[in-house]
Residue frames relative to the residue before (quaternion, step in Angstrom):
aa qw qx qy qz dx dy dz
M 1.0000 0.0000 0.0000 0.0000 0.00 0.00 0.00
K 0.1965 -0.7687 0.5990 0.1082 3.52 -1.21 0.72
L 0.2262 -0.7650 0.6009 0.0509 3.55 -1.03 1.05
S 0.1132 -0.7576 0.6329 0.1127 3.56 -0.73 0.93
V 0.1951 -0.7798 0.5911 0.0669 3.55 -0.89 1.06
F 0.1663 -0.7846 0.5943 0.0605 3.59 -0.56 1.13
S 0.8043 0.2403 -0.1885 0.5098 3.55 -1.39 0.51
A 0.3053 0.7995 -0.4702 0.2158 3.61 1.13 0.66
K 0.1229 -0.7519 0.6398 0.1009 3.59 -0.74 0.90
S 0.7316 -0.4173 0.3224 0.4319 3.50 -1.43 0.09
Y 0.6361 0.5056 -0.3206 0.4868 3.66 1.05 -0.82
D 0.6086 0.5414 -0.3800 0.4384 3.62 0.92 -0.61
R 0.6701 0.5002 -0.2995 0.4594 3.56 0.85 -0.95
T 0.6763 0.5369 -0.2716 0.4249 3.49 0.93 -1.00
Y 0.7057 0.4292 -0.2550 0.5027 3.67 0.87 -0.78
L 0.6542 0.4932 -0.3135 0.4801 3.56 0.89 -0.91
D 0.6763 0.4715 -0.3257 0.4628 3.64 0.72 -0.85
E 0.6632 0.4932 -0.3442 0.4455 3.60 0.88 -0.68
V 0.6754 0.4707 -0.3175 0.4707 3.65 0.86 -0.74
L 0.5789 0.5749 -0.3476 0.4622 3.52 1.10 -0.86
S 0.7431 0.4970 -0.2299 0.3847 3.57 0.62 -1.15
T 0.7583 0.3780 -0.1589 0.5068 3.41 1.19 -1.04
T 0.8049 0.2963 -0.1730 0.4841 3.68 0.98 -0.57
F 0.7965 0.1739 -0.0736 0.5744 3.59 1.12 -0.78
P 0.0431 0.8807 -0.4715 -0.0120 3.70 0.87 0.79
T 0.7471 0.3541 -0.2215 0.5171 3.66 1.23 -0.37
L 0.4083 0.7743 -0.4226 0.2349 3.49 1.31 -0.01
C 0.8064 -0.1849 0.2029 0.5238 3.63 0.55 -1.05
E 0.3787 -0.6188 0.6176 0.3039 3.50 -1.45 0.00
I 0.1928 -0.8188 0.5315 0.0995 3.53 -0.90 0.94
E 0.1172 -0.7635 0.6321 0.0611 3.52 -0.88 1.00
Y 0.2336 -0.8134 0.5258 0.0851 3.52 -0.81 1.16
H 0.1079 -0.7709 0.6263 0.0433 3.58 -1.17 0.84
T 0.3898 -0.7712 0.4674 0.1866 3.47 -0.65 1.01
F 0.6354 0.4991 -0.2799 0.5185 3.51 1.45 -0.46
A 0.5848 -0.5803 0.4396 0.3577 3.40 -1.44 0.38
L 0.5058 -0.5875 0.5246 0.3520 3.59 -1.38 0.31
S 0.0866 0.7502 -0.6381 0.1500 3.55 -1.05 1.08
A 0.7080 -0.4247 0.3266 0.4602 3.49 -1.29 0.01
E 0.6555 0.5303 -0.2860 0.4552 3.55 1.13 -0.81
T 0.7534 0.3663 -0.2065 0.5054 3.71 1.00 -0.77
A 0.4691 0.6962 -0.4632 0.2841 3.60 1.05 -0.23
P 0.6356 0.5275 -0.3773 0.4187 3.74 0.86 -0.74
L 0.5607 0.5907 -0.4188 0.4016 3.71 1.15 -0.26
A 0.6793 0.4527 -0.3364 0.4694 3.62 1.20 -0.08
S 0.2652 0.8179 -0.4810 0.1715 3.50 1.31 0.37
T 0.7383 0.4001 -0.2442 0.4850 3.74 1.06 -0.57
S 0.5746 0.6093 -0.3451 0.4238 3.51 1.40 0.15
T 0.3792 -0.6825 0.5657 0.2652 3.51 -1.22 0.44
A 0.8085 0.1129 -0.0226 0.5771 3.49 1.22 -0.75
V 0.1726 -0.7469 0.6294 0.1271 3.54 -1.19 0.50
S 0.2114 -0.7334 0.6314 0.1371 3.45 -1.39 0.64
V 0.0588 -0.8195 0.5695 -0.0245 3.58 -0.92 1.05
F 0.3852 -0.6921 0.5745 0.2064 3.51 -1.42 0.39
V 0.8132 -0.3677 0.1996 0.4045 3.45 -1.43 -0.09
N 0.7775 0.3556 -0.1865 0.4840 3.56 0.95 -0.81
D 0.4120 0.6645 -0.4897 0.3859 3.65 1.20 0.47
T 0.3943 -0.7143 0.5380 0.2119 3.57 -1.17 0.75
L 0.0825 0.7805 -0.6159 0.0687 3.48 -0.84 1.10
D 0.1564 0.8037 -0.5460 0.1773 3.52 0.77 1.28
N 0.7825 -0.2970 0.2376 0.4929 3.61 -1.37 -0.23
T 0.6780 0.5276 -0.2936 0.4192 3.59 0.89 -1.11
V 0.7163 0.4772 -0.2611 0.4370 3.52 0.81 -1.03
L 0.6323 0.5397 -0.3177 0.4561 3.46 1.00 -0.83
H 0.6419 0.5306 -0.3074 0.4604 3.60 0.96 -0.87
A 0.6530 0.5323 -0.2852 0.4570 3.43 1.09 -0.99
L 0.6635 0.5078 -0.3042 0.4575 3.59 0.91 -0.87
H 0.6299 0.5329 -0.3144 0.4694 3.49 1.00 -0.99
A 0.7045 0.4816 -0.3000 0.4263 3.59 0.75 -0.86
T 0.6662 0.4827 -0.2970 0.4847 3.56 1.19 -0.33
G 0.6406 -0.5399 0.3315 0.4339 3.63 1.23 -0.16
V 0.4394 0.6584 -0.4832 0.3742 3.62 1.22 0.02
R 0.0927 -0.8110 0.5776 -0.0068 3.52 -0.97 0.93
A 0.7746 0.2685 -0.1029 0.5634 3.60 1.31 -0.34
I 0.0836 -0.7680 0.6346 0.0197 3.54 -0.89 1.02
L 0.0763 -0.7922 0.6055 0.0006 3.55 -0.80 1.13
L 0.2762 -0.7604 0.5790 0.1010 3.45 -0.74 1.24
R 0.2479 -0.7562 0.5869 0.1492 3.55 -0.91 0.92
C 0.6613 0.3953 -0.3092 0.5575 3.55 1.03 0.78
A 0.5699 -0.5780 0.4769 0.3373 3.44 -1.45 0.04
G 0.6381 0.5309 -0.3283 0.4508 3.63 0.95 -0.75
F 0.0516 -0.8097 0.5835 0.0343 3.55 -0.98 0.71
N 0.3102 0.7813 -0.4870 0.2368 3.67 1.28 0.31
H 0.6930 0.4717 -0.3132 0.4464 3.63 1.08 -0.44
V 0.6008 0.5561 -0.3269 0.4721 3.63 1.39 0.29
D 0.2799 -0.7323 0.5825 0.2147 3.61 -0.75 0.95
L 0.1784 -0.8250 0.5275 0.0962 3.63 0.13 1.35
V 0.5778 0.5607 -0.4166 0.4221 3.70 0.97 -0.46
T 0.7079 0.4056 -0.3113 0.4873 3.56 0.77 -0.89
A 0.5970 0.5578 -0.3933 0.4217 3.67 0.86 -0.55
E 0.6632 0.5020 -0.3013 0.4663 3.56 0.99 -0.89
K 0.6376 0.5402 -0.3284 0.4403 3.59 0.99 -0.80
L 0.7087 0.4576 -0.2460 0.4773 3.52 1.12 -0.97
G 0.4696 -0.6799 0.4457 0.3442 3.58 1.21 -0.23
L 0.3506 0.7349 -0.5051 0.2862 3.57 1.14 0.48
F 0.3929 -0.6620 0.5965 0.2269 3.52 -1.32 0.65
V 0.0141 0.8250 -0.5625 0.0526 3.59 -0.53 1.03
A 0.1293 0.8143 -0.5582 0.0928 3.68 -0.42 0.97
N 0.2526 -0.7892 0.5486 0.1114 3.63 -1.12 0.70
V 0.4117 -0.6426 0.5374 0.3588 3.53 -1.12 -0.26
P 0.2584 -0.8684 0.4000 0.1380 3.58 0.31 1.31
A 0.7981 0.0412 0.0179 0.6008 3.62 1.17 -0.49
Y 0.1516 0.7557 -0.6249 0.1241 3.49 -0.56 1.06
S 0.8327 -0.2012 0.0948 0.5070 3.56 -0.66 1.22
P 0.0404 -0.8111 0.5822 0.0381 3.66 0.37 1.13
E 0.6000 0.5737 -0.4055 0.3827 3.62 1.03 -0.40
A 0.5261 0.6168 -0.4094 0.4185 3.55 1.33 -0.56
V 0.6795 0.4654 -0.2721 0.4976 3.74 0.75 -0.95
A 0.6806 0.5219 -0.3049 0.4141 3.55 0.77 -0.98
E 0.6361 0.5011 -0.2918 0.5091 3.55 1.05 -1.02
F 0.6847 0.4911 -0.3270 0.4280 3.68 0.81 -0.71
A 0.6125 0.5483 -0.3197 0.4711 3.46 1.12 -0.72
V 0.6586 0.4618 -0.2998 0.5130 3.67 1.02 -0.70
T 0.6317 0.5317 -0.3452 0.4461 3.51 1.11 -0.58
L 0.6140 0.5218 -0.3405 0.4845 3.53 1.06 -0.62
V 0.6202 0.5463 -0.3317 0.4548 3.59 0.99 -0.85
Q 0.7042 0.4948 -0.2519 0.4426 3.50 0.79 -1.07
T 0.6267 0.5365 -0.3133 0.4705 3.55 1.04 -0.98
L 0.7071 0.4801 -0.2502 0.4550 3.50 0.71 -1.12
N 0.6965 0.5194 -0.2397 0.4331 3.54 0.92 -0.94
R 0.7653 0.2765 -0.1448 0.5629 3.53 0.98 -0.95
K 0.3862 -0.7615 0.4691 0.2256 3.64 1.25 0.12
T 0.2155 0.8037 -0.5301 0.1634 3.55 0.92 0.77
H 0.5580 0.6029 -0.3589 0.4431 3.62 1.27 -0.39
R 0.6858 0.4503 -0.2666 0.5058 3.54 1.12 -0.86
A 0.6371 0.5427 -0.3209 0.4434 3.53 1.11 -0.73
Y 0.6166 0.5526 -0.3185 0.4616 3.55 1.09 -0.72
T 0.6469 0.5366 -0.2921 0.4564 3.49 1.00 -0.78
R 0.6670 0.5329 -0.2665 0.4474 3.41 1.01 -1.18
V 0.6966 0.4941 -0.2758 0.4410 3.59 0.87 -1.07
R 0.5710 0.5799 -0.3473 0.4658 3.61 1.16 -0.68
E 0.7253 0.4171 -0.2243 0.4997 3.61 1.12 -0.68
G 0.5462 -0.6237 0.3875 0.4030 3.49 1.33 0.04
N 0.5156 0.6229 -0.4169 0.4151 3.62 1.18 0.40
F 0.0469 -0.8427 0.5362 0.0104 3.61 -0.32 1.08
N 0.3871 0.7240 -0.4900 0.2930 3.56 1.37 0.22
I 0.2942 -0.7769 0.5383 0.1422 3.62 -0.91 0.90
E 0.3707 0.7144 -0.5134 0.2978 3.65 1.17 0.10
G 0.8042 0.2685 -0.2174 0.4835 3.59 -0.98 0.77
L 0.6270 0.4988 -0.3617 0.4767 3.72 1.14 0.00
L 0.3705 0.7268 -0.5363 0.2166 3.68 0.91 0.23
G 0.1141 -0.7870 0.6055 0.0331 3.45 -1.12 0.91
T 0.4358 -0.6422 0.5320 0.3385 3.61 -1.19 -0.38
T 0.4895 -0.6480 0.4810 0.3303 3.60 -1.25 0.46
L 0.4642 -0.7104 0.4510 0.2765 3.73 -0.76 0.84
H 0.5632 0.6196 -0.3758 0.3971 3.49 1.17 -0.75
G 0.8344 0.2264 -0.1754 0.4710 3.56 -0.88 1.03
K 0.5561 0.5981 -0.4024 0.4138 3.57 1.38 -0.18
T 0.4989 -0.6482 0.5143 0.2577 3.57 -1.27 0.34
V 0.0468 -0.7999 0.5980 0.0179 3.59 -0.54 1.02
G 0.1472 -0.7948 0.5836 0.0774 3.61 -0.77 0.96
I 0.1717 -0.8026 0.5688 0.0535 3.60 -0.62 1.22
V 0.1615 -0.7752 0.6044 0.0871 3.67 -0.67 0.95
G 0.8029 0.1651 -0.1374 0.5561 3.48 -0.21 1.35
V 0.1050 0.8174 -0.5589 0.0914 3.54 -0.14 1.19
G 0.1107 0.7106 -0.6590 0.2202 3.52 0.32 1.52
R 0.8401 -0.2485 0.1406 0.4611 3.49 -1.23 -0.38
I 0.6565 0.4913 -0.2855 0.4961 3.56 1.12 -0.83
G 0.6424 0.5564 -0.3080 0.4277 3.52 0.84 -0.99
L 0.6454 0.5326 -0.2666 0.4782 3.49 0.99 -1.13
A 0.6799 0.4865 -0.2932 0.4637 3.61 0.84 -1.01
T 0.6447 0.5048 -0.3300 0.4697 3.56 1.09 -0.60
A 0.6215 0.5534 -0.3232 0.4505 3.56 1.10 -0.84
R 0.5922 0.5602 -0.3357 0.4720 3.62 1.10 -0.77
I 0.6992 0.4670 -0.3060 0.4465 3.56 0.72 -0.97
F 0.7228 0.4273 -0.2979 0.4541 3.58 0.72 -0.96
H 0.5473 0.5876 -0.3997 0.4420 3.57 1.26 -0.37
G 0.6462 0.5372 -0.2893 0.4585 3.52 1.09 -0.84
F 0.6365 0.4900 -0.3190 0.5030 3.58 1.14 -0.57
G 0.5112 -0.6691 0.4358 0.3179 3.72 1.07 -0.13
C 0.3999 0.7223 -0.4629 0.3226 3.46 1.22 0.91
R 0.4244 -0.6353 0.5566 0.3262 3.56 -1.13 0.32
L 0.1773 -0.8480 0.4976 0.0436 3.45 -0.88 1.14
L 0.0713 -0.7714 0.6314 0.0345 3.52 -1.04 0.85
A 0.0506 -0.8009 0.5960 0.0270 3.60 -1.03 0.54
Y 0.1419 -0.7594 0.6315 0.0661 3.40 -1.39 0.66
D 0.2833 0.7248 -0.5842 0.2306 3.57 -0.60 1.10
P 0.3324 -0.7833 0.4805 0.2124 3.66 -0.35 1.06
F 0.7519 0.3739 -0.1743 0.5142 3.64 1.24 -0.43
A 0.3758 0.7471 -0.4763 0.2715 3.52 1.30 0.29
G 0.4099 -0.6277 0.5895 0.3008 3.48 -1.43 0.34
G 0.7038 -0.4895 0.3275 0.3972 3.61 -1.23 -0.38
E 0.4003 0.7688 -0.4367 0.2409 3.52 1.33 -0.16
F 0.5993 0.5987 -0.3392 0.4091 3.59 0.97 -0.75
E 0.6451 0.6297 -0.3117 0.3003 3.42 0.86 -1.23
Q 0.5512 0.5832 -0.3872 0.4541 3.71 1.25 -0.31
Y 0.7615 0.3679 -0.2301 0.4815 3.66 1.13 -0.37
G 0.7943 -0.0841 0.0909 0.5947 3.57 1.19 -0.50
S 0.6154 -0.5990 0.4152 0.3002 3.44 -1.43 -0.45
M 0.4135 -0.7003 0.5228 0.2556 3.62 -1.02 0.79
V 0.0698 0.8046 -0.5858 0.0682 3.55 -0.62 0.91
E 0.6508 -0.4669 0.4420 0.4038 3.55 -1.44 0.13
L 0.6474 -0.5329 0.3816 0.3890 3.60 -1.25 0.61
D 0.6885 0.5092 -0.3159 0.4085 3.56 0.76 -0.91
T 0.6458 0.5343 -0.3025 0.4538 3.49 1.13 -0.68
L 0.6308 0.5499 -0.2946 0.4615 3.43 1.21 -0.86
L 0.6394 0.5265 -0.3069 0.4688 3.55 1.01 -0.96
A 0.7369 0.4751 -0.2641 0.4019 3.50 0.71 -1.14
E 0.7602 0.4227 -0.2065 0.4482 3.66 1.11 -0.61
S 0.6633 0.5742 -0.2933 0.3799 3.51 1.26 -0.58
N 0.3923 -0.6848 0.5705 0.2273 3.53 -1.26 0.69
I 0.7645 0.0948 -0.0659 0.6342 3.47 1.22 -0.56
V 0.1070 -0.7738 0.6231 0.0390 3.47 -1.10 0.95
S 0.1030 -0.8187 0.5649 -0.0100 3.44 -0.63 1.29
L 0.2786 -0.7773 0.5438 0.1501 3.65 -0.70 1.04
H 0.0900 0.7828 -0.6035 0.1224 3.58 -1.00 0.97
C 0.4795 0.6419 -0.4415 0.4040 3.51 1.09 0.89
P 0.5521 -0.5871 0.4487 0.3863 3.64 -1.25 0.44
L 0.4714 -0.6358 0.5309 0.3028 3.46 -1.41 0.28
T 0.1405 0.7759 -0.6078 0.0941 3.52 -0.64 1.06
E 0.7052 -0.4201 0.3243 0.4702 3.57 -1.17 -0.06
G 0.6646 0.5169 -0.2712 0.4665 3.56 1.26 -0.63
T 0.7627 0.3580 -0.1999 0.5002 3.55 1.24 -0.45
R 0.4150 0.6949 -0.4742 0.3464 3.60 1.34 -0.13
H 0.8159 0.0124 -0.0933 0.5704 3.61 -0.92 1.18
L 0.0959 0.7629 -0.6225 0.1458 3.63 0.73 0.89
I 0.7187 0.2949 -0.1906 0.6002 3.57 0.99 -0.82
N 0.1875 0.7635 -0.5873 0.1923 3.50 -0.53 1.42
E 0.7947 -0.3107 0.1872 0.4867 3.50 -1.22 -0.06
G 0.6960 0.5004 -0.2762 0.4346 3.57 0.97 -0.86
T 0.6792 0.4729 -0.2595 0.4977 3.58 0.96 -0.93
L 0.6242 0.5270 -0.3511 0.4575 3.57 1.02 -0.72
A 0.6669 0.5092 -0.3170 0.4422 3.58 0.98 -0.86
R 0.6531 0.4880 -0.3036 0.4931 3.67 1.25 -0.41
M 0.5199 0.6098 -0.4419 0.4033 3.62 1.13 -0.08
K 0.6194 -0.5239 0.4596 0.3614 3.48 -1.41 0.66
P 0.5563 -0.5920 0.4964 0.3059 3.67 -0.96 0.88
G 0.8492 0.1673 -0.1389 0.4812 3.54 -0.86 1.02
A 0.4377 0.7024 -0.4568 0.3262 3.57 1.28 0.19
M 0.4330 -0.6813 0.5452 0.2261 3.50 -1.37 0.44
L 0.1531 -0.7768 0.6006 0.1115 3.63 -0.91 0.80
V 0.0484 -0.8008 0.5969 0.0088 3.52 -1.02 0.90
N 0.0466 -0.8053 0.5909 -0.0096 3.53 -0.87 0.98
T 0.0622 0.7950 -0.5995 0.0691 3.62 -0.52 1.18
S 0.5242 0.6742 -0.3479 0.3867 3.52 1.47 0.23
R 0.7320 -0.2574 0.2557 0.5767 3.59 0.07 -1.38
G 0.5295 -0.6773 0.4104 0.3042 3.44 -0.89 0.85
G 0.6429 0.5618 -0.3016 0.4243 3.59 1.11 -0.78
L 0.4553 0.6540 -0.4638 0.3872 3.73 1.16 0.24
I 0.7576 0.3772 -0.1574 0.5089 3.42 1.15 -0.81
D 0.2905 -0.6781 0.6411 0.2117 3.53 -1.08 0.75
S 0.3414 -0.8100 0.4474 0.1650 3.49 -0.28 1.31
T 0.6320 0.5173 -0.3391 0.4669 3.56 1.06 -0.69
A 0.6474 0.5225 -0.3178 0.4550 3.56 1.00 -0.69
V 0.6509 0.4892 -0.3276 0.4793 3.60 1.02 -0.68
I 0.5975 0.5369 -0.3930 0.4475 3.57 1.02 -0.62
E 0.6414 0.5126 -0.3359 0.4616 3.65 0.89 -0.84
A 0.6548 0.5056 -0.3142 0.4657 3.65 0.92 -0.98
L 0.6624 0.4653 -0.3484 0.4726 3.67 0.94 -0.63
K 0.6378 0.5460 -0.3468 0.4181 3.59 0.93 -0.79
T 0.6893 0.4630 -0.2479 0.4991 3.59 1.09 -0.82
R 0.3922 -0.7413 0.4343 0.3287 3.67 1.37 -0.18
H 0.3547 0.7095 -0.5225 0.3126 3.64 1.32 0.42
L 0.7283 0.3261 -0.2040 0.5671 3.68 1.01 -0.88
G 0.3657 -0.7942 0.4624 0.1472 3.52 -0.61 1.32
G 0.8111 -0.1423 0.0694 0.5631 3.50 1.20 -0.48
L 0.1726 -0.7920 0.5798 0.0822 3.53 -1.08 0.52
A 0.0250 0.7834 -0.6210 0.0063 3.63 -1.04 0.93
L 0.0480 -0.8175 0.5716 -0.0521 3.39 -0.65 1.22
D 0.1195 -0.7343 0.6602 0.1037 3.49 -1.28 0.74
V 0.7014 0.3000 -0.1992 0.6151 3.57 1.38 0.02
Y 0.0945 -0.7709 0.6299 0.0051 3.45 -1.35 0.49
E 0.5250 -0.7080 0.3513 0.3157 3.61 -0.74 1.10
A 0.7214 0.3636 -0.2151 0.5488 3.59 1.22 -0.45
E 0.3463 0.8225 -0.4234 0.1561 3.59 1.13 0.36
G 0.4213 0.7864 -0.3803 0.2437 3.54 1.38 -0.38
E 0.7598 0.3919 -0.1838 0.4851 3.53 0.92 -0.92
L 0.7325 0.4437 -0.2022 0.4751 3.55 1.41 -0.34
F 0.6991 0.4834 -0.2924 0.4383 3.59 0.62 -1.09
Y 0.8346 0.2280 -0.2640 0.4264 3.44 -1.41 0.89
N 0.6933 0.3567 -0.2941 0.5528 3.53 1.21 0.34
D 0.5089 -0.6587 0.4882 0.2624 3.58 -1.21 0.63
H 0.0125 0.8045 -0.5921 0.0441 3.66 -0.49 1.16
S 0.3135 0.8064 -0.4673 0.1816 3.62 1.22 0.29
G 0.7368 0.4024 -0.2409 0.4870 3.52 1.17 -0.41
E 0.6288 0.5345 -0.3006 0.4781 3.43 1.45 0.24
I 0.4308 -0.6159 0.5553 0.3559 3.62 -1.34 0.11
I 0.2638 -0.7587 0.5772 0.1469 3.51 -0.73 1.19
D 0.2136 -0.8311 0.5023 0.1066 3.60 -0.59 1.05
D 0.4336 0.6421 -0.4884 0.4013 3.56 1.25 0.54
D 0.2607 -0.8184 0.4998 0.1116 3.53 -0.15 1.33
V 0.6128 0.5520 -0.3521 0.4425 3.52 1.10 -0.62
L 0.6565 0.5235 -0.2774 0.4669 3.52 0.89 -1.04
M 0.6630 0.5413 -0.2699 0.4411 3.48 0.97 -1.03
R 0.6476 0.5118 -0.2980 0.4795 3.53 1.06 -0.96
L 0.6536 0.5147 -0.3319 0.4447 3.53 0.96 -0.86
M 0.6693 0.4895 -0.3135 0.4629 3.68 0.90 -0.64
T 0.5795 0.5555 -0.4262 0.4170 3.61 1.07 -0.05
F 0.5895 0.5834 -0.3818 0.4080 3.73 1.03 -0.42
P 0.3994 -0.7201 0.4963 0.2749 3.59 -0.85 0.89
N 0.7095 0.4285 -0.2616 0.4946 3.58 1.18 -0.28
V 0.5443 0.5282 -0.4175 0.5005 3.57 1.19 0.73
L 0.0592 -0.7679 0.6374 0.0240 3.51 -1.06 0.95
I 0.0310 -0.8249 0.5636 -0.0324 3.51 -0.72 1.10
C 0.0487 -0.7633 0.6438 0.0233 3.61 -0.79 1.01
G 0.5663 -0.6443 0.4396 0.2663 3.57 -1.47 0.44
H 0.6812 -0.5042 0.3266 0.4185 3.65 0.67 0.98
Q 0.3461 0.7409 -0.4718 0.3295 3.51 0.82 1.20
G 0.3347 0.7680 -0.5027 0.2132 3.70 1.23 0.12
F 0.7227 0.4841 -0.2608 0.4188 3.57 0.91 -0.79
F 0.5701 0.7175 -0.2894 0.2764 3.44 1.40 -0.65
T 0.3602 0.6820 -0.5547 0.3121 3.51 0.22 1.28
S 0.6204 -0.5510 0.3953 0.3940 3.68 -1.16 0.44
E 0.6185 0.5434 -0.3378 0.4561 3.58 1.07 -0.61
A 0.7001 0.4683 -0.2850 0.4575 3.52 0.89 -0.89
L 0.6476 0.5495 -0.3009 0.4337 3.55 1.15 -0.78
T 0.6244 0.5583 -0.3058 0.4526 3.44 1.26 -0.73
E 0.6748 0.4988 -0.2547 0.4806 3.44 1.17 -1.00
I 0.6286 0.5370 -0.3455 0.4439 3.60 1.01 -0.72
A 0.6546 0.5122 -0.2861 0.4768 3.54 0.97 -0.97
G 0.7101 0.5021 -0.2806 0.4061 3.53 0.86 -0.95
V 0.6841 0.4357 -0.2950 0.5051 3.57 1.11 -0.90
T 0.6098 0.5497 -0.3854 0.4213 3.71 0.92 -0.64
L 0.6896 0.4643 -0.2680 0.4869 3.60 0.94 -0.78
S 0.6312 0.5346 -0.3135 0.4664 3.54 1.18 -0.68
N 0.6013 0.5214 -0.3389 0.5018 3.53 1.24 -0.71
L 0.6630 0.4951 -0.3371 0.4491 3.64 0.89 -0.75
S 0.6381 0.5316 -0.3341 0.4457 3.46 1.02 -0.84
D 0.5903 0.5496 -0.3384 0.4849 3.68 1.07 -0.67
F 0.6703 0.4814 -0.2987 0.4793 3.55 0.78 -1.04
A 0.6763 0.4689 -0.3351 0.4587 3.76 0.73 -0.98
G 0.7315 0.4158 -0.2635 0.4717 3.70 0.85 -0.73
G 0.4357 -0.7106 0.4548 0.3137 3.62 1.17 -0.05
K 0.3744 0.7259 -0.4715 0.3327 3.48 1.20 0.73
S 0.5674 -0.5552 0.4830 0.3695 3.55 -1.30 0.34
C 0.1046 -0.8181 0.5623 0.0601 3.55 -0.77 0.92
A 0.4553 -0.7176 0.4701 0.2383 3.57 -0.69 1.15
N 0.6984 0.4615 -0.2768 0.4719 3.63 1.03 -0.48
S 0.4751 0.6960 -0.4384 0.3126 3.61 1.15 -0.07
L 0.2420 -0.8089 0.5300 0.0782 3.45 -0.98 1.01
V 0.0253 0.7923 -0.6077 0.0481 3.57 -0.75 0.98
T 0.2943 -0.7335 0.5637 0.2400 3.58 -1.26 0.08
E 0.0699 -0.7366 0.6701 0.0594 3.57 -1.16 0.63
G 0.7945 -0.0995 0.0201 0.5987 3.51 -0.09 1.21
H 0.7246 -0.3853 0.2633 0.5071 3.63 -0.50 -0.94
V 0.5557 0.5797 -0.3971 0.4443 3.66 1.30 0.38
L 0.3322 -0.7420 0.5497 0.1921 3.48 -0.75 1.11
V 0.0141 -0.7859 0.6177 -0.0271 3.71 -0.90 0.90
R 0.3141 -0.6843 0.6192 0.2229 3.46 -1.33 0.35
R 0.5398 -0.6033 0.4595 0.3653 3.46 -1.01 0.70
D 0.8332 0.1318 -0.1308 0.5209 3.71 -1.09 0.86
T 0.7361 0.3329 -0.3178 0.4964 3.60 0.92 0.46
A 0.6572 -0.4971 0.3875 0.4133 3.62 -1.34 0.21
P 0.6016 -0.5335 0.4382 0.4017 3.52 -1.21 0.38
V 0.3161 -0.6964 0.6186 0.1801 3.46 -1.33 0.74
R 0.2815 -0.7782 0.5483 0.1210 3.64 -0.44 1.14
L 0.1005 -0.8188 0.5626 0.0545 3.58 -0.79 0.91
């Protein structure tokens, strides 16, 4: 069996090759493509039974039909998110689609807190100053996190891991998640979204991107946030209306913004554009604010997470090749996402 891996970086090759050689030595032959999967590049998978993709690859109706026509029968996501996959079309075509539902949630949670600490204490600006011999601390004033209220939107594995860390800082915790269990209550209180926004000094997003959550943070919800609060997004860029956020920053209502994701990141993130003119005016405007911190979707990027991603990806392929039931397989029944052999996941 041949597996075509799209959006492959050097680290993807390193970890997939390692897991393949040590755990699944006879499973498949891997062909790596450094570029993303799209309608233009789909024909390059014509000799493959399966493809593996990442967060910014395109898997819409057109691409899925093109893959199916060339003989591809399995799609392996090297990520938890699946909002970029047309699951309805995949099901109609009989394609096997599986993701990596949870990989080192602590990695993303720790990075979210890193962004908060960096933006709050301005360590990124201090680093630059000191490198130039400037040891003046004027303009680097931050606040103490202990005793502050942190609102967490979405308390799945990553949201809970984030709650544990902020709880350790001595923060008061609020959470909003219409489908959460009771596990968060040992750290704080479940509240309605409006309450969370009005009372939180820091709002951290950890929910999936669906039609119901797209632009969850918009002009209206930003207005309901506590004046001067910080907004953090390490989940999916589409949760935030970037234009509305710019206006909230300009009026000083939003006190700070930390992003590891961006709603139009597909053509930019994971590639070097330092020698080019970036024509995304919204992103460029965001980068002019001194109280905005933007990273390139690296929250997951730890050796532990990459090992788990490679292992689960190839395990999913092994289940497909052996005709076994795969717990990570994604199908659609109407508009409800379900996993084979598991209860529905409500979004």
